[in-house]
N, C-alpha and C positions, 0 to 999 in steps of 0.2 A: 427338596428345597431347603431343608434345614442345613444339610451339608454344604449346599451351594452358598447359602448366606454366611455360614461359618468361614468358608474359603474367601469370600469377598471381604469380610471383616478382617481376616488375617492379612490379606494383601494391603488393605488400607492401613493397618497398623504398621506393616513393614515400611510403607511409604512415609508415614507420618510419625514414626516412633522417635526420631531424633530431631533436634533443633536444626541441624544442617539441611536435612531433607525438606523440612518445612520452609526454610528460607529460600531454598532453590525453587520451590514451587510458587512462592508468593512474591519474592523480591523482583524477579525478572518482569512479572506482570506489572507491578507498581512502577518500576523504572520505565518500561515501555509506554505505559499510560502517560507518564510525565514527559517523556522525550518525544515520542512519535508525533503527536499533534503539532509540535513546533518545528521538528526537524524535517518531517516528510511534508513539505509544502511545495505547491506549484507556483507560488509567487516569487518575485524577485525583491529581496530586501537587502539593504546594506551593501549594494554593489558599487564598485568603482568603475567609472568610465573615463575614457580619454577624450579630450577635445583638441583638435589641431586647427586653429583658427588662422588661416592665411589672409583673411579679409580684414578683421578688426573694425568693421563698420557697425552701425547701430543695430542692424537686424541680427547679425551673428552674435553680437554681445548680448542682446536681449534674449535670444534663444539659449545662450549659454547660462544666463542667469536663471531662466526657467528650468533648465536641467538641474541646476544646483538646488533649486527649491523642491524638486520632486522627491517624494518620500522614498522611492525605490533606490535612489542614488545618493549615498552618503558622502561620496568623495569624487570630485571632479579633478582629474589630472591634466594639467596644461602641458601639451606636447609641442615641440618645435622641431620640425624636420621629419623626413621619411624614416630616418634611422631611429629616431625616438619612438615613432609609431610602431615600427617592427620590434624594437626592444621591449616595449610595454606589453605587446600582445604575446611575444615569445615567452616572456617570463611570467605571464598571467597576472601582471599588475593591474590590468583592466579587463573588463568583460568585452568591451567593444570600444571603437574609436569613432567619433563624429568629426568629419573633416569638412570645413568650409573653404571653398575655393577663393582665390583672390578677388574675383569679380562678383561674389555672392550678393553683397548689398547693392551694388550698382545695377545688377540685373533685376533685383526685386524692385528697385526704384523705377527702372526703365519700363518693364512690362509685367511686373508682378510674378514672374516665373524664374526660379533658380533651382539648381540641383545641389543637394547635400549628399556627400558620400558617407555611408556608415559601414565600417569594417568590423565584422564579427569574428570572434574566436571560435572556429569550427570544432574545437575539442570540447567546448561547452555549448553545443548547438541549441539545446533546449532552453537553457537560461538566456542565451544570446537572442533567440527569437522572441522570447517573452519581453526582454528589455527593449528590443527593437520595436515591438508593438507599443510599449509605453512612449518611446520617443516619437513614433508616428502620431500618437494622440496629442502630444505636446505641440508638435509642429503644426498639426491640423488646426488645433485651437487657435494658435497664433495667426495662422493664415486667415481664418474666419474673422478674427478681430481686425486684421489689416484691411480686409475687404470691406468691412463696415465703417471703419474709422478713416482710412486713407483713400477710399474709392479707387482701389487698384484694378477694378474690372474683373474680379473673381466671378465665375459663373455660379448661379444658384445651385444648391445641391439638396437632394432629398434628405430629410432628417429621420433617422431611425429611432424609435422608442422601443425598448425591450424590457422584459421582466424575467427574472431568474426564478423559476418554480423550484420548490423543495429545498433551496439553499439561497434565500434572497440576498444575502450579503456576500455570497461567494466565499464563505469562510472555509478554508481547507480542512479545519478540524471536523466539520460536518461530513466531509468525505472520508477522512482518515479513520475516525474512531469506530463507526459501524463496521468497516472492513477489518479493523484491528481485532474485533471479536473473532472473526474467522481465522486470522493468522495465529493468535494466541491459542485458540482451541485446537488448531492443527498441531502446533508444537507439543501441547500437553498430551493429546491423545497418542500421537505417533511415538514420542520418546518413552512414555510410560509403558505402552503396550510392547514396543520393540525391545525394551530392556527386561520385560517380565520373565519370559521363558529362558532367555540367555543368562539372566541372573541366577535362576534356579540351577542351571547347568554348571555355572562357575562355582557356586557355593556347594554343589553336590547334593542338593535337596530335591532334585527332580525325581530321583528314584523313590524317595519317600512318598511323593505325591502319587506316583504310578502304582505303588503297592497299597495305597490307602483305598478305602471303599468308594472313593470318588470315581465317577465315570469320565471318559475323555471329554465329553461335551461339558461336564461340570467344571473340569479344569480350564477348558477353553473359555467358558463364560466367566469363571472366577478371575481370569486374567484380564478380561475385557471390561467388565462393569466398573471396577475401581477407577480405571483410567477415564472412563466416560464421566463418572461422578466428579472427579477432580477437574476435568476439562470444562464441564458445565459451571463449576464454581469459579474457575478463572474467567470464563466468559461473562459471568454475572458481575464480577468485580469491575471489568471494563465497562459493562453496560451501566452500572451504577455511577462510575466516574464520568461517563459521557453525559448522563442525565443531571447529576447533582453537582458535579465539579465544573464541567465545561458548559453546562446549561444548554445542551442540545436537546430540543424537545423530541420525545419519543411519540411518533404519530400513529403507530400501528397497534396490533394485538400482541400483548405480552405472551399469552399462551401459544399463539401461532409461532412467535419468534423462538420460544423454547422448544416447541415441537420440531421446528426446522433444525435447531441446533442439535437435538438428539439424533435426528436422521443423519445429519452431517457427521456427527461423531461415529455413528455406526458405519458409515461409508469409509471412515479412516481406520477404524479398529481392524478391519480385515487386512489393510496394508501393513499396519504395525505388527500384527501377529504373524503375518506371512514373513516379514523380515526377521522377526524374533525366532520363528521356527527354523529358518535357514541359517541363523547365526550361532556359532559355537561360543562366542564371547560377547560381552557387552560392548567392547570396542568395535567389533564387526557390526553389531546392531546399530551403533551410532553412525557408522559410515553408510550403512544401508538406508537409514532414515534420511540423511542429507542427500544421498543420491536421488531419492524421490522428491525431497522437499524443495530443493532449489529450482528444478525445471517446473514443478507444479506451481510454485509462486509466480514464476515468470510467465506461465501460460494462464494465470488466473484472471488477468485484467487489472490487478492491483497496481502494478508498476506502469504498464502501458495498456491502452484499450485493446481488447481482443479484435475489434473491428479493423485496427491498423495492421494486424498480422496477415501473412499470406493465407490464402483460402484453406490450404491443406492443414496449416497450423490451427486454424479456427475449428476444423473438424476434429483434430486431435484433442483440442482443449475441451470438447464435449465430454470426454471421459475423465476430466479432471474435476473432482468434487469441490475443490477450493473455488474454482470459477463460479460454480452454481451458488454456493453459499455466500460468497461475496456479493453477488447480485441480489440474492434473497435478503440479506441483512440490510442493504441499502434500500431495497423496495419497501420492506416492512418498517424500518426505522424512520426513514425520511418521507416516504410517500404515503405510508399508511395502507399499503397494499393488502388485499384480502387473499383468501385461499385460492380463489379463481384466477388470480394473477400469477401466483407462484406455483400452482399445482404442477405445471409441466416440469419446472426445474426440480421441484420436490420429488416428483416421480423418477426423474433421472438419477437423483442422489439415492433414492431407495433402491433402484435397480443396481447402481454401483455398489451399494452396501451388500445386497444379496450376492453379487458376483464375487466381490473381494473376500467377504466372510466365508463363502463357500469354498473358494480356492484355499484360503488360509486354514480352514478347518481340515480340509483334505490333506494338506501338507503337514499340519500338526499331528494328525492321526498317524500318518506314515512315519513321522519322525519319532513318535513316542511308542510306536508299536514294537 
């Protein structure tokens, strides 16, 4: 154990010995904590929309004024003619176009029913659909006011009352920051472990390790543990920022959260050391990490829900540790889930850790033998 601890300390010193290495480990975390909660949002803000009003009546003008007052739309572009509509959408000057027909106000006055055309930019389908929902709500509110004030014969409708559990204000930061712990930890563990063995080969020090009194398993552990320590530190920075800077209440058990983070780190260490054992240079190791990282993030449910993926993709994502820890982080942080709730996902991550570490150790032994 003394030799193992010495090797771990030596690896930590190599990582932290100069200012540039420390900045690389700390600054990306701080930058992402500052940027991600505001950039990775599911809301529509500061959007420009076009209005093509062929009617010019009081109802279309009132709806246009309400669109101007909406917080999501900071600029209303007045359009005149089909060519202007096409040009605005083609050049992405607007997210969508609201078009009032020439008889819009007269139809509302006559029978309370009129159709408004909304043209979305299909290249920005997600943002367009969200903005369309906002417009629907504005129009529906105006319809209800007309039904009450002008007696236009609108049929009564059921009123829905809803509550949002675990994120009462639907603040995207509450969704982003717990998941960001998983992403930053992933990058830290994978890059540090993937570069460890390949760096020794490039610097010509691998042979010195092999002729030292250290056993193969000690070298393997000495490369894995420092990356795990640094990744947990990076995750702690994000956790502290979420609680003390962004004021997102931590609802669960802190020891359970860190235990889950350690199991998650172990499941990634095998992947990183497997890539490192196969790579002759650090450049190859970087490429290998990103070959795993990008598909794993896409299948994690962070960008789009796993439930929306094809069924066979959902089965494939069960082997993705990022998916399980993203879920665990949100369950513990926001919901206050206990061990009984997360034990299945924790068990899957532990199984992945055993499999990946076992394969990585076998490859590592074969490479250094």
